[in-house]
C-alpha positions in Angstrom: -25.8 13.3 79.6 -28.1 16.3 79.3 -26.9 17.3 75.8 -23.3 18.3 76.3 -22.2 15.5 74.1 -24.6 16.6 71.4 -23.0 20.0 71.1 -19.7 18.6 70.0 -19.1 18.6 66.3 -22.3 20.3 65.4 -22.3 21.9 62.0 -20.3 19.0 60.6 -21.5 16.3 58.4 -25.0 15.8 57.2 -27.6 18.1 58.7 -31.0 17.1 59.9 -34.1 18.6 58.3 -34.9 22.1 59.5 -38.5 23.1 60.0 -40.1 26.3 61.2 -43.9 26.4 61.6 -45.6 29.3 59.9 -47.9 31.7 61.7 -48.9 31.7 65.3 -49.3 28.3 67.0 -47.9 26.2 64.2 -47.9 22.5 64.5 -45.0 20.7 66.2 -41.8 20.6 64.4 -39.9 17.6 63.2 -37.2 16.9 65.7 -33.6 16.1 64.7 -30.4 15.6 66.6 -29.5 19.3 66.8 -32.6 21.2 65.8 -35.2 22.5 68.3 -38.6 20.8 68.6 -40.7 23.7 67.4 -41.3 27.4 67.4 -43.9 30.0 66.7 -44.1 32.5 63.9 -43.0 36.1 64.4 -46.1 38.1 65.5 -44.9 41.1 63.4 -45.3 38.9 60.3 -48.8 37.8 61.0 -50.3 39.7 58.1 -47.7 38.3 55.7 -48.4 34.8 57.0 -52.0 35.2 55.8 -51.0 36.2 52.3 -48.2 33.8 51.5 -48.8 30.0 51.4 -45.5 28.1 51.8 -46.4 26.0 48.8 -47.5 28.8 46.5 -45.8 30.2 43.5 -45.1 33.3 45.5 -43.3 31.3 48.1 -41.2 29.6 45.4 -40.4 32.9 43.7 -38.8 34.1 47.0 -36.1 31.5 46.4 -35.8 31.9 42.7 -36.0 35.6 42.3 -35.9 37.5 45.6 -33.2 35.6 47.6 -30.6 35.9 44.8 -31.0 39.6 44.8 -30.7 39.8 48.5 -27.6 37.6 48.3 -25.9 40.3 46.1 -26.9 43.0 48.6 -26.1 41.3 51.9 -22.6 42.8 52.2 -21.2 46.3 51.5 -18.4 45.5 49.1 -17.1 49.1 49.2 -16.3 48.8 52.9 -14.8 45.4 52.4 -11.8 47.0 50.5 -11.1 49.2 53.6 -11.3 46.2 55.9 -9.2 44.0 53.7 -6.2 46.3 54.0 -6.2 46.2 57.8 -3.3 44.4 59.3 -3.5 42.2 62.4 -1.2 44.7 64.1 -3.7 47.4 63.6 -6.7 45.4 64.8 -5.1 43.2 67.5 -1.5 44.3 68.0 0.1 40.9 67.4 2.0 41.3 64.2 2.0 42.9 60.8 0.4 40.3 58.5 -2.3 41.6 56.3 -5.8 40.1 56.6 -7.5 39.6 53.3 -10.3 37.4 54.4 -13.0 40.1 54.5 -16.1 39.6 52.5 -17.6 43.0 53.4 -19.7 44.5 56.1 -23.0 42.6 56.7 -26.1 44.7 56.0 -28.4 44.1 59.0 -31.6 45.2 57.2 -30.9 42.7 54.4 -30.3 39.9 56.8 -33.7 40.7 58.4 -35.4 40.6 55.1 -33.8 37.3 54.2 -35.0 35.8 57.4 -38.6 37.0 56.6 -38.3 35.3 53.2 -37.0 32.1 54.6 -39.9 31.7 57.0 -42.3 31.7 54.1 -40.4 29.2 51.9 -41.1 25.5 51.5 -39.5 23.4 54.2 -36.7 21.9 52.1 -35.7 25.4 50.9 -35.8 26.7 54.4 -33.6 23.8 55.6 -31.0 24.5 52.9 -31.0 28.3 53.1 -31.0 29.0 56.9 -27.5 27.6 57.6 -26.1 29.5 54.7 -27.6 32.8 55.9 -26.3 32.3 59.4 -23.0 31.4 57.8 -22.8 34.8 56.2 -23.3 36.4 59.5 -20.7 34.2 61.2 -18.3 35.1 58.5 -18.7 38.7 59.5 -17.9 37.8 63.1 -14.6 36.3 61.9 -13.3 39.6 60.5 -10.5 41.6 62.1 -12.4 44.8 61.9 -14.2 45.7 65.1 -16.9 47.7 63.3 -17.6 44.7 61.0 -17.9 42.4 64.0 -20.2 44.8 65.8 -22.5 45.0 62.8 -22.5 41.2 62.5 -23.5 40.8 66.1 -26.5 43.0 65.4 -27.2 40.7 62.4 -27.1 37.7 64.8 -29.7 39.4 66.9 -31.9 39.8 63.8 -31.6 36.0 63.1 -32.4 35.1 66.7 -35.3 37.5 66.9 -36.8 36.0 63.7 -36.5 32.4 64.9 -37.3 32.7 68.6 -36.1 31.0 71.7 -36.5 27.4 70.5 -33.8 27.9 67.9 -31.3 29.5 70.4 -29.5 26.2 71.1 -28.9 25.5 67.4 -27.7 29.0 66.7 -25.3 29.0 69.6 -23.9 25.6 68.5 -23.3 27.0 65.0 -21.4 29.9 66.6 -19.3 27.7 68.7 -18.4 25.3 65.9 -17.2 28.2 63.7 -15.7 30.6 66.2 -13.7 27.9 68.0 -10.1 29.1 68.3 -7.7 31.9 69.2 -9.1 35.4 69.0 -12.5 34.1 67.9 -13.3 32.6 71.3 -14.2 35.9 73.0 -15.9 37.0 69.9 -18.1 33.9 70.2 -18.9 34.8 73.8 -19.8 38.3 72.8 -22.1 37.1 70.0 -23.7 34.6 72.4 -24.6 37.4 74.8 -25.9 39.6 72.0 -28.2 36.7 70.8 -29.5 36.2 74.3 -30.1 39.9 74.9 -32.1 40.0 71.7 -34.6 37.5 73.2 -34.6 38.8 76.8 -35.1 42.4 75.7 -37.9 41.7 73.3 -40.9 43.6 74.7 -43.4 42.3 72.1 -42.7 38.7 72.9 -41.4 38.7 76.5 -39.7 35.5 77.8 -41.1 33.5 80.6 -39.2 31.2 83.0 -38.5 28.0 81.2 -38.3 29.5 77.7 -34.5 29.1 77.6 -34.4 25.5 78.7 -33.9 24.2 75.2 -30.8 26.3 74.7 -29.4 26.1 78.2 -26.9 23.4 77.5 -25.3 25.5 74.8 -25.4 28.6 76.9 -23.6 26.9 79.8 -21.1 25.3 77.4 -20.2 28.9 76.4 -19.8 29.9 80.0 -17.6 26.8 80.7 -15.5 27.7 77.7 -15.0 31.2 79.0 -14.0 30.0 82.4 -11.4 27.7 80.9 -10.0 30.6 79.0 -10.0 32.9 82.1 -8.3 30.4 84.4 -5.8 29.0 82.0 -3.2 28.7 84.8 -0.7 26.5 82.9 0.6 29.5 80.9 3.5 31.4 82.4 2.6 34.8 83.8 4.7 36.6 81.2 3.0 34.8 78.4 -0.5 35.6 79.8 0.4 39.3 80.0 1.7 39.3 76.4 -1.6 37.6 75.2 -3.7 40.2 77.0 -2.0 43.0 75.0 -3.2 41.4 71.8 -6.7 40.8 72.8 -9.6 41.8 70.7 -12.1 44.3 72.1 -14.6 41.5 73.0 -12.1 39.9 75.4 -11.8 43.0 77.6 -14.7 42.0 79.8 -16.1 38.6 80.8 -19.5 37.6 79.4 -20.1 34.5 81.6 -21.6 36.2 84.6 -24.2 38.0 82.5 -25.0 34.9 80.5 -25.6 32.9 83.8 -27.8 35.7 85.2 -30.0 35.9 82.1 -30.2 32.2 81.8 -31.3 31.9 85.5 -34.1 34.4 84.9 -35.7 32.6 82.0 -34.9 28.9 82.6 -36.6 26.4 84.9 -35.1 26.6 88.4 -34.2 23.0 88.5 -32.4 23.1 85.2 -30.3 26.2 86.0 -29.3 24.8 89.4 -28.2 21.6 87.7 -26.4 23.4 85.0 -24.5 25.7 87.5 -23.4 22.7 89.6 -22.2 21.0 86.5 -19.7 23.8 85.8 -16.1 22.6 86.3 
């Protein structure tokens, strides 16, 4: 296959080694089963790249000193108390159970700073910390509060912008592996669109046709998942109407058409044609 099989079960078991070249035009990355082949450093961090050597004491202090501080700041605990008392009836209209899973509202600026720090750490530290940082963001997407999810989508955009197009496939696979059931499915589609828009709307590093080839399989897997949800014809009509009443805000509009349109603009023509024909 073209990678569809690889997308299943990602995020489970032992991870491959993550690697992000520092500075512009870094050397090729070490390829693993679910990690992109390479990427370039963020142009906005060029000056910082010149001053921080990944193997220096400064780089090590980012993990030992700076990152723990950022970890304590990454969510707004005051707001989490407000979120924790929301019921599913208030947020989705499907009952009265209290939702106490909230860990607080993700601070977008702190996530951005954390990503800047990660890109200047040693490779092993980067490999261990990146999934955890993304996990914090995904945790915010799992919240019942619409405002919390909206802020978390912006945090997803910060992560994608920091890593660049070669990492899109891995990020989307992590989203799909965690936001994989019930009300989380349309939230995953909305987060996928937000991630894609962060790349396509980047004026400093504009995309070119072919830049999304590496993440195209995951993009189309998300489109296929949304089609399955939209054309779930086996459910009785009355049950479908009842489920629509309890939909989260992200489910009010389909994201698939926009995903396909953006993918077509920045993927190789042959790849996007093949991907569209493969949709069932």
